[in-house]
N, C-alpha and C positions, 0 to 999 in steps of 0.2 A: 255530300253528294248533290249534284245539280240535276234538276229535271229540265233537260234541254228545251223541250217544247214549251213548257211554261215560262222559262226565262226569256227565250227569244220572243215569245208572244208579248212580253212587256215592252219590247223595243218600239219606240214611237215611229220608226221609219221616217225620220225627219227629212225635210227638204234641206239641201246643202248641209248635210249632217255635221254638227260640230265634232263628232268623234273621228272624222276623217273619211275620205272616199273609200279606202280599202276596207276599213272595219265596217263601214256602213254597207258595202257590197256583200261582205261575208255574212253579216247578220240578215240581210234581205234574202240572200240565197237560202240560208237556214230556215228563215220564216216560211218560205214557199217550197220547202221540202226538196230543195236542190242541194243535196249533201255533197255531191261531187264538186260543184263550184265553191261551196263554202270551204271545203277542205283545201282546195287549190289556192284560194285567196288567203286563208289563214296561214298557209305555209309561207306566204310572202310578208307576213306581219311580225315584226320583232317585239321583244318584251317592252322596250321603251315606247313603242307606238301603242301597245296595248294599255300601258299605264297612262299614257297621255289621253287615250280615248276614254278611259273610265273617269278621269278627272274632268274631261270636257263634256261628258254626258249630261244632258239637260232634263233627264227624266224627272217628272214631278214628285216621285216617291224616293227612289234611290237609284244610283247608277246601275246600268246593265253590267252583269259580271262577265265581261268579255273574256278575261283570262281563263275562267272556268269553262266557258263555252268553247273556246279554242281547244283546250285540253280534251274535252269530251268529244269534240268532232274528230280531232286527229287520232284519238285512241280507237275510234270506231269508224275510221274513214272507209268508204267503199273503194273498190278497185278503180284505178285510173284508166281512162279510155282515150285512145287516139282515133283520128279519122271517124268522127261521129257521122251517123247516117243522115241522109236527107229526110226532110219532113214533107217533101212534095206529095201532094195528093190531088186526085181529080175529083171535082165536085160539080155536078150538073154540067159535065163536059167542059168545065173550066179547070185548067191546070193552076193550082194554088201552091205558092212556095212553102206554106205551112197551113195547118188547119185552123189557125187562130184569127178570128174576125171580131171586130167591134159590133155589138148588138145595136139595133136601131133604138136610140135612147138619148139621154142627155150627154153621153160621152162622145157624140159625133154630130154636132149641130152647125158647124161652119167649116170653111176651108182650112183655116189654120189648125184647128183641132185634129182633123183627119190627117193633114200633112205631117203633123208632129207624130201621130201614131204610126204612119207609114215609115217615117224616118227611124222610129224606134224598132221596127221590125214586124209590125202587124201585117198580115197577108192581105187583108181586105176589110171592107166596111159594109154593113147594112145601114145606110144613112138614115137619120131620124125621119120618121114618116112624113111625107109631103102630102099636102091636101090643098083644097081651094077654099076651105072655111077660114073664118076669122078666129084664130086661136088666142085666147086670153087665159093665162095661167093664174092660179091662186097663190097666195103667200101666207105662211110658209107652206111648203108642199111635200116635205120629207119627214119621215119618222124612222127610228131604229129600234129594234128589239134586241136587248142585250142579255147576257147571262153571266153573273158573278164577275163583273168587271172586264169581261172579254170584249174585243171589238165586236160590232154588232153582227149577230148571226142571221137576223132578218131585217129587211129594208122595205118600208112602205113609201110609195110615191104617188103623187097626184098629177104628174105631168101627162099631157096629152100628146099633141103632135108638134111638128116644126112651126115656130112662130114667124118664120121668114116668108115673104111672098114666094109663091111656088116657082115663079120664073127665076128668082134669085137662086133657089136651091138647085134647079137643074143647071144653071150656069156654074155653080160650085162643083157639081158632079162632073160636068164636062171638063173643067179645068183640072180637077183631080186626075181624071183619066188621061188627059194630055200630058200632064207633068209626071204622072206615076203609071206609065203604060203597063208595067208588069204586075201592078196591084189589081185586086178585084174590087170594082166599085159597083155596088148594088143599091138601086133606088127602092126604098120602101114607100108605098103609096096607099092612100085611102080615098075612095070616092063615095059620093052619095047616090049616084045614079049610074046606069050602064054607060052613058056617054062620058061621065067624069072618069070612071075607071079606065076606059079606053083612051081618052085624051091624055091622062097622066102617064099611062104605060107607054104610049107612043112618044111622049116628050122624053121619057127615060131612055128609050131606044135611040132617039135622035141625039141625045146628049152623049151617046157613046157608052152608056152603062152596060156592064157585062150581063146583068140580069135584073129582074124586077120582083120585089117581094110585095105580096098583097096582105095588108094588115087587116086580118079578120079577127083580131084578138085584143085590142086595147080595152081594158076593163073599166076605164073611167071617163068615157066620152060624155060631154054635157048634153048631147043630142041623142035621141033614140035612133035605132036603125043603122048604127055605125059600130065599128070595132067588133067587140065580142058578141054584139047582137047578131052580126052576120055569121060569125064562127059557130054559133049555137044552132044555126039553121042550115041543115045539109043541102036543102034546095038552093038557098042563096049562095052557099059556097060553090056548088056545082055551076050555077049560072054565071057568077062573076068571074070564076076561074076560066070558064069556057069563053066568055066575051074577050078577056084579055089575051088568052092563049091564041085565039084566032086573029087577034089584031097585031101581034108583034112576033118577031122571030127569035128574040132573046129568051132565055129560060125564065119561066114563071114559077115563083116559089111562094105559095100561100103560107101565112103564119097562123098556126093553130092556136086556139084558146084552150087553156086547161080548165076553164069553167064550164065543163060538160061532164056527163057521166062517163062517156068513152070518147077519146080522141080519134079512135080508129075509123068511125063512120064519116066524119067530115074529111078525114085524110083520104079515104077511098073516093069520096065525092070529088076531091081535088084531082085525084088520079084520072078519073073519068072526064074531068074537065080539061085535061091536057097539061097539068102541072108537071114540071121537070123535077121539082124537089119540094121539101116541106121545111119550115122553121118551127121548132117547138122546144120548150113551151114558153108562153109569155107569162106575165105576172098573174098571180092568183087573187081573186077578189077577197078582200079581208077588211077587218076593222081593228085598229089598234086604239088603246084607250089611255095612253099616257098623256101628260100635259103637252108634250111636243107634238102629239097627233092632232091638236086643235087647228082648224082652218077657219078663220073668221069666227073664232070662239065656238065652233061646232066640230063634230066628228062625222066622218062619212066613210062609205065603202070605197076602197081604192086598191091599187095593185100591190102585191107582196112578192118580194124576190129575195135573193141572197142565199147563203149556204143552207138555210133551213128548208128551202123548197127543193133541193137536189134530189132527195129520194122520191118525191112525187114526180119530178121531171123524168127520172130514170124509169119509173114504172110506166109512164105514158109513152116514153120513147120505145120501150120494149114492146108495148102493145101494138105499136105501129110497125116497127122494124121486123117484128115476128110475122107480119102478114106478107104473103108472097107478092102481092101487087105493089107493095110499098118498097120493100127492100129484100131481094132474094138473088143471090149469085146464080148465074146460069140461065136466067130467063131473058127473053128478048127485050122486054120493056119493064122498067121499074122506076121508082122515085128515090132520089138521094135525100138524106135527112141531115139537117143542120141542128145540132143540139144546143139548147139554152137552159139555164136554170141552176144557179149556185156554183158555177165554175170559178174557182179561185186559184187552185194549184194545178200542176200538170197531172197529178193523180186524178183530180176531178175530171179533167178533160179526157184522160185515158178511159175512165168508166163509160163515158158517153160513146167514145169511139168503139170500145169493145162490145157495146150494144147495137152497133150498126151505123153510127153517125160518121159521115165523111168530112164533117166540118163542125166547129163549135164556136159559139158566140159568147162574148163576155161583156157584162155591163156593170153590175154592182161592185165587183172587185176593182174595176178600173176607177169607179167613182170614189172608192175608199183609198186605193193605193196608187193610182196613176198608171199611165201607159207603160211605165218602166217594168211592170211585172212580166212583160212579154219575154224578157231575157230568161227568166227562170221557168216559164212555161215551155219554151223551146228547148232549153238545155236539159231540163229535167226529163222531158220525154225522149230526147235523143240519147241520153245516158241509159235510160231504161231499155230502149231498143237495143243499144250496144250490149248491155248486160245479158240480154236474152238472145243475142245473135240475130236480130231481125234487121234486115237492110232496107225494107220498104214498109212505109207506114200502113199501106193498104192491107198488109198481112194481119194487122190488129183489128181491122174493121169487122165487127160482128163476131169476134172469136168467142165471146162469152154467151152468145144466144143459146147455144146448145146446153148450157149449164143452168138455165133458168127453167124451173119446173113448177107445176101446180102443187099446193100444199098436200094434196091427196097422193102425190107421187114421192113424198119424202120418206126416208128410212125411219121407221118408228120402233125398230126392234133392237137397236144398239144405242149406246150413249158414250159420251166423253166426260170423264170426271175432271174437275179442276185440280190443279196441282200447285202447292205453295212453294215458292222459291224463298227459303228462309233468309237467305243473304240479302235479297232485295226488300223483304218485308220490314217496314219501320214500326209496326205495331200500332197503327192508327185505329184499327178496329172498324173501318168503314165496311169491309166485307161482312163482318159479323152483324152490324146494325142492319144492313140491307137484307141479309139472308133471314134474320130473325123477324123483321117487320114487313118484308116484301117478297120473301122467298119461301124456303121449306124448313127453316130452323135446322140447317144441316152444318152449321159451323159452331165450334166451341172456341171460347176465347178466355184463356187462363191468366194466371198471375204473371206469366212470362211474356204476356201481350203478343203471343204468336197464335194465329188461327189454326185450327185443326178441322179437316173435313170429316164429317160423320157419314161414312159410306152407305149406311143403311137408310139414311134420310135423303141424301143428295140425289137430285133428279137430273143433274147435268144441265141446268138452265144457264149457268155462267153469268148470272147477275153479278156475282162477286168479282169476276174479271173486269166487268165494265166499270165498276165503281172504284177499283183499286188505283190509287194515285201514282204508284211506283211500278206498275206492271209486274207485281210480284206473283200474280196468279197466272199460271200457265195452263197448258192442256196435257192431260195424260193420254195414253193410247185409247183408241176407240175399242169398245168391247161389247159383248152381248149384255143386254139389260138384265140386272138381277131379278130373279123371280120374286114376286110379291108373296 
C-alpha cells in the first residue's frame, strides 16, 4: 500500500527533470493537490515510460515509486471536467484574469522575473517595495524551519526593500505595463516622510501602475519609524493613507502588519484614510535559533512566513473581513482584501477567498518551487468550481464567513466518536500512544495490534485521527453526549 501524499512529497521537483516532462508534470500536479491534471497526464504515460522514469530518478535516497503513484491516482481519479470556468475576479475595481498575484518580495525584483511570471500565467504583481533609502542587505539572510525531513514549513527572511535605484524600478513597472497591458502591475512603496510617500505614489501613477501598495508592515527595517513601526500606529496609518489617497487617483492598498494585537483597528484607519483595499498579512516577527539562522555570527528578530503562518493569517483576515466597513456585500463603500500568508496550493488560496479575499498573493511557495506552480493553482481551483457547479469565482468570496463563530457559540451537548477502519489500520499503535499520553486513555491496543475505542472514556477529541498515518480513523455519527 502506498501513501500517496508521503510518496509524492519525496519528489524533488527537479529542474529539467530526468524522469521526463510528462512524469514530472504528473508528479507536480499531484504534489500541489491537482488530482484532475495528475490523472489526465498519467493516462498518457505508458509502462515503458514509467520504468524509464524510475530508472532516471536522481533522488538522493531511492527512486520515486511512479508506477504505484499512477495506479493509486487512476484508481481514485476524480470526475473529468470540460469547459472549465473562468477565474476572472474584480479586485479594487481592477478586472483580474485570476486571483493569483506575486507578493512584494524577492520573487519580483526586476523586469525579467516579473515577465517570466506573467508568461507563466500569474495575473499580477505587487512589486518589491520601492523606497528612496540606501538598502544594503545582510548575508546570509534566509532560514527554514523543517519537520521530519519535509520541505520547510516555515521560512525566516531578513530582506528589506528593493536595492534598485527607485527611478529604475518605476521604469521597470512602466515597461511591464506597456508590454503586458492585461496584467495588473502594483507598485509597493515606503516613504519616511509625508513628502516621500506622496512623491513615490505619484511616480507609480505616472509609470502607469494599476494601484499602489503602502508598506506599513516590513518587520526588519534597520531604521526606526518605517515598516511595521507605522502599521502598529493607527494615527500614522490614517495619516499616510490619507496623504497618498488625496494625491493619486489609482487605488491605494495599505499592507497591514500582523505584529499587532488586532489588525482590525489599523485596517479601519486605512478605510477612513481613503484606502480602496488592504493587503494582509506580512511576515511575523520571530527568532529562529538554528546554525543557518546566524547573520554575521549573530541571531536577530526577523520576518517569518510559509505554511506555518497560514492559520494566523486566516484568523486576522476573518477579523477584518467580518467588519462591515472592510468587506460587506450590499453596502455602498467597502474595502477589498488581498490575502497573504502560507498559500502553497489552490486549497490554501480557496480558504482565503472563502473568508472574503478577492485576491491572493504568493511568495514563499514561489521561492521554494518557482513560478510554475501557477498551473496547479489555477487548474485546481477551476476543477473545484466545476465540481461544485460554480461558474463565477465571486460566488466563493466570503462564503465561509457565516460559519465562523465564537467558542461560546459552539455545540457542547453532542459529540462524534472516532471510528476505526480495520482494513486501513496497519497496527502501528500511534493512536494508542497519543491517547494514553496526551488524551483520555480511551483506546485499547491488544495482541492483534488493532485499536479499540473505549466508549465510556472517549470524549471525542479526535487526537487519534490526527496522528493516524493511514487515515484509518474516521468519524461516526454525531450523537448526544453520554451522561456522566
